C-alpha positions in Angstrom: 45.6 52.2 -58.5 48.0 50.7 -61.0 48.1 48.6 -64.2 50.1 45.4 -63.9 51.1 43.3 -66.9 52.5 39.9 -65.9 52.7 38.4 -69.3 55.9 36.6 -68.7 55.5 35.3 -65.2 53.6 32.2 -66.0 53.5 30.0 -69.1 50.2 28.8 -70.4 49.5 25.2 -69.7 46.8 24.7 -72.3 48.6 25.7 -75.4 47.2 23.7 -78.3 50.4 24.4 -80.3 52.9 22.8 -77.8 55.4 20.4 -79.4 53.5 17.3 -78.3 50.1 18.6 -79.5 51.5 20.1 -82.6 53.1 16.6 -83.5 49.7 15.0 -82.8 47.9 17.4 -85.0 50.4 16.9 -87.8 50.2 13.1 -87.5 46.3 13.1 -87.8 46.4 15.4 -90.7 48.9 13.3 -92.6 46.6 10.2 -91.9 43.7 12.2 -93.3 45.8 13.1 -96.4 46.6 9.5 -97.2 43.0 8.2 -96.7 41.6 11.1 -98.8 44.1 10.6 -101.5 43.2 7.0 -102.0 39.5 7.5 -101.6 39.3 10.4 -104.1 41.2 8.7 -106.7 39.1 5.4 -106.4 35.8 7.2 -106.2 36.4 9.4 -109.2 37.7 6.6 -111.3 35.0 4.1 -110.4 32.4 6.9 -110.7 33.3 7.5 -114.4 33.4 3.8 -115.2 30.2 3.0 -113.3 28.3 6.1 -114.6 27.5 7.4 -111.1 27.5 11.3 -110.8 26.9 10.9 -107.0 30.1 8.9 -106.5 32.1 11.5 -108.6 30.7 14.2 -106.5 31.8 12.3 -103.4 35.2 11.8 -104.9 35.5 15.5 -105.7 34.6 16.2 -102.0 37.3 13.9 -100.8 39.6 15.7 -103.2 38.8 19.0 -101.5 39.6 17.4 -98.3 43.2 17.0 -99.6 43.4 20.9 -100.1 41.8 21.4 -96.6 44.4 19.1 -95.1 47.3 21.1 -96.6 45.7 24.3 -95.3 45.6 22.8 -91.8 49.2 21.7 -92.1 50.2 25.2 -93.2 48.3 26.9 -90.3 49.5 24.4 -87.9 53.1 25.1 -88.8 52.7 28.9 -88.5 50.4 29.1 -85.5 53.1 27.8 -83.2 55.6 30.3 -84.1 57.0 32.5 -81.3 55.8 36.0 -80.7 57.8 38.7 -82.6 57.8 42.4 -83.2 54.7 42.3 -85.3 52.8 39.7 -83.4 53.2 40.3 -79.7 50.6 37.6 -78.8 52.0 35.0 -81.1 50.4 33.6 -84.4 47.4 31.6 -83.0 44.9 33.2 -85.4 46.5 31.3 -88.2 44.1 28.6 -86.9 41.1 30.9 -87.1 42.0 31.9 -90.6 42.5 28.3 -91.7 39.0 27.5 -90.5 37.7 30.5 -92.4 39.5 29.0 -95.6 38.0 25.6 -95.0 34.5 27.1 -94.7 34.9 28.9 -98.0 36.3 25.8 -99.6 33.4 23.8 -98.5 31.1 26.5 -99.8 32.7 26.4 -103.2 32.7 22.7 -103.5 29.1 22.4 -102.4 28.0 25.0 -104.9 29.6 23.2 -107.8 27.9 19.9 -106.8 24.5 21.7 -106.7 25.0 23.1 -110.1 26.0 19.6 -111.7 23.2 17.8 -110.0 20.5 20.4 -111.0 21.7 20.2 -114.6 21.1 16.4 -114.5 17.8 16.7 -113.0 16.7 19.2 -115.7 17.8 16.9 -118.3 17.1 13.3 -116.9 17.7 11.6 -120.2 21.4 12.4 -119.8 21.4 10.2 -116.7 23.5 7.0 -117.5 22.8 3.6 -115.8 24.9 2.9 -112.7 26.9 0.0 -112.2 26.9 -2.2 -108.9 30.6 -1.6 -108.4 29.7 2.0 -107.5 27.7 0.9 -104.6 30.5 -1.3 -103.2 33.0 1.7 -103.5 30.4 4.0 -101.7 30.0 1.7 -98.8 33.7 1.3 -98.4 34.1 5.0 -98.5 31.4 5.3 -95.9 33.3 3.1 -93.5 36.7 4.6 -94.1 35.5 8.3 -93.6 33.6 7.5 -90.4 36.6 5.8 -88.8 38.7 8.7 -90.0 36.3 11.2 -88.3 36.3 9.4 -85.0 40.1 9.3 -84.9 40.6 12.9 -85.9 37.8 14.2 -83.5 39.3 12.3 -80.5 42.7 13.8 -81.2 41.3 17.3 -81.7 39.4 17.3 -78.5 42.3 16.2 -76.6 44.6 18.9 -77.7 41.8 21.5 -77.9 42.2 22.6 -81.4 39.2 24.3 -83.1 41.0 24.0 -86.4 41.4 20.2 -86.1 37.8 19.9 -84.9 36.7 21.7 -88.0 38.8 19.3 -90.2 37.3 16.3 -88.3 33.7 17.5 -88.9 34.8 18.0 -92.6 35.6 14.2 -92.5 32.2 13.5 -90.8 30.5 15.4 -93.7 32.2 13.1 -96.1 30.9 10.1 -94.2 27.4 11.5 -94.2 27.7 12.4 -98.0 28.9 8.8 -98.6 25.9 7.4 -96.8 23.6 9.6 -99.1 25.5 8.6 -102.1 25.2 4.8 -101.3 21.4 5.2 -100.8 21.3 7.1 -104.1 23.2 4.5 -106.0 21.2 1.6 -104.5 17.9 3.4 -105.5 19.3 3.8 -109.0 20.3 0.1 -109.2 16.7 -0.7 -108.1 15.4 1.2 -111.1 15.1 4.7 -110.0 17.9 6.5 -111.9 16.9 10.0 -110.7 18.1 9.1 -107.1 21.7 9.2 -108.1 21.7 13.0 -109.2 19.3 13.6 -106.2 21.9 12.1 -103.8 24.5 14.4 -105.4 22.2 17.4 -104.8 21.7 16.4 -101.1 25.5 16.0 -100.6 26.0 19.5 -102.1 23.4 21.1 -99.7 25.0 19.3 -96.8 28.5 20.7 -97.8 27.2 24.3 -98.4 25.5 24.3 -94.9 28.6 23.1 -93.1 30.9 25.5 -95.0 28.7 28.3 -94.0 28.9 27.4 -90.4 32.7 27.1 -90.3 33.3 30.4 -92.3 30.9 32.3 -90.2 32.3 31.1 -86.8 35.9 31.7 -88.0 35.0 35.2 -89.1 33.5 36.0 -85.7 36.7 34.7 -84.0 38.9 36.9 -86.2 36.7 39.8 -85.1 37.7 39.3 -81.4 34.5 37.3 -80.4 34.4 36.8 -76.7 34.8 33.4 -75.0 31.7 31.2 -74.3 29.7 32.2 -71.3 30.6 29.1 -69.3 34.3 29.8 -69.9 33.8 33.4 -68.9 32.0 32.2 -65.7 35.0 29.8 -64.9 37.4 32.7 -65.3 35.3 34.9 -63.0 35.0 32.1 -60.4 38.7 31.4 -60.3 39.7 35.0 -59.9 37.3 35.6 -57.1 38.6 32.6 -55.4 42.1 34.2 -55.2 43.0 35.3 -51.6 43.0 39.1 -51.5 40.6 39.7 -54.4 37.6 41.4 -52.9 35.7 41.6 -56.2 36.1 42.3 -59.9 34.5 44.3 -62.7 35.0 45.1 -66.5 35.8 41.4 -67.2 36.4 41.2 -71.0 37.7 38.3 -73.1 38.6 37.7 -76.7 39.6 34.5 -78.7 42.9 34.1 -80.4 43.2 30.7 -82.1 41.9 28.2 -79.3 43.1 30.4 -76.5 41.6 33.3 -74.7 43.0 36.8 -73.8 41.5 38.4 -70.6 41.2 42.0 -69.5 40.0 42.4 -65.9 39.8 45.0 -63.2 40.6 43.4 -59.7 39.2 44.9 -56.6 41.6 44.8 -53.5 41.6 46.5 -50.2 42.7 50.2 -50.4 45.0 50.0 -47.3 47.4 47.6 -48.7 50.8 48.3 -50.2 51.5 48.3 -54.1 53.6 45.2 -53.6 50.8 43.4 -51.9 48.4 44.4 -54.7 50.8 43.3 -57.2 51.2 39.9 -55.5 47.4 39.4 -55.6 47.3 40.2 -59.2 50.1 37.7 -60.1 48.3 35.0 -58.1 45.0 35.6 -59.8 46.6 35.6 -63.2 48.6 32.4 -62.3 45.3 30.6 -61.2 43.4 31.4 -64.3 46.2 30.5 -66.7 47.0 27.2 -64.9 43.5 25.9 -65.0 41.9 27.4 -68.1 42.8 27.8 -71.9 44.0 31.3 -71.4 46.9 32.9 -73.1 47.2 36.0 -71.2 45.5 38.0 -68.4 45.9 41.8 -68.2 45.0 43.0 -64.7 44.1 46.5 -63.5 44.1 46.9 -59.7 41.4 49.0 -58.1 41.3 49.9 -54.3 38.0 49.3 -52.5 
């Protein structure tokens, strides 16, 4: 039996950092930067003028999006770098690291919002009356963020980028928070001033929950988490469909960015030549990498 590495015989066709996909990711991120820059400035300014803590909190959340957008741009630039002497499999895990940073950022922003909201609830006499302009801004922000989310998610799913999907859902968290803020401001205008800091509290909890999810998932990906069960089954089925493969065992996977690295033992007839076994392994690798988001397949051929 022999160990065959064919890492340069077939390019991966599902590379999320191909030039076209990288350009699409960069374009959507710059759109997000522009939208969040305008929203954060308007929300914070009007929040102070109108006396709405919830609107200020939502503006700060939009401001945090600007930071996350630049993290995405940084990671997107570096993740498409070619393999080098120190990174034989490329730099795809910049995306996983960026998702981890986004998660930690959301946790920090959410915790700050919770602290401020709790202080207001403890001392309700400090709650200032809210002006109706705050409601108009909150509703406008809700529409803008929901449109941004749908645009970013569509592009992220098309190019299969978990980093962009995380950033898109960050935008959806903004849309959800703007809805809560609008309801809180509306309630405050109707004579229930506590609803404004309560809305800020709910926004903080939503952000903390989402930040924890992103950070936890990214941490597992950085620790060589296996691919999803359905992806593993597709890899298994594709290999077994390759002519000459009698069976397989010890199929292992690990994530790197949005791609998968596969290690597998292929079972082939014991009476064929080394050349024939090599050809079967090459075909199996080609079939997997041409139909699935797989970066590399390391095959070990066993005779049966």
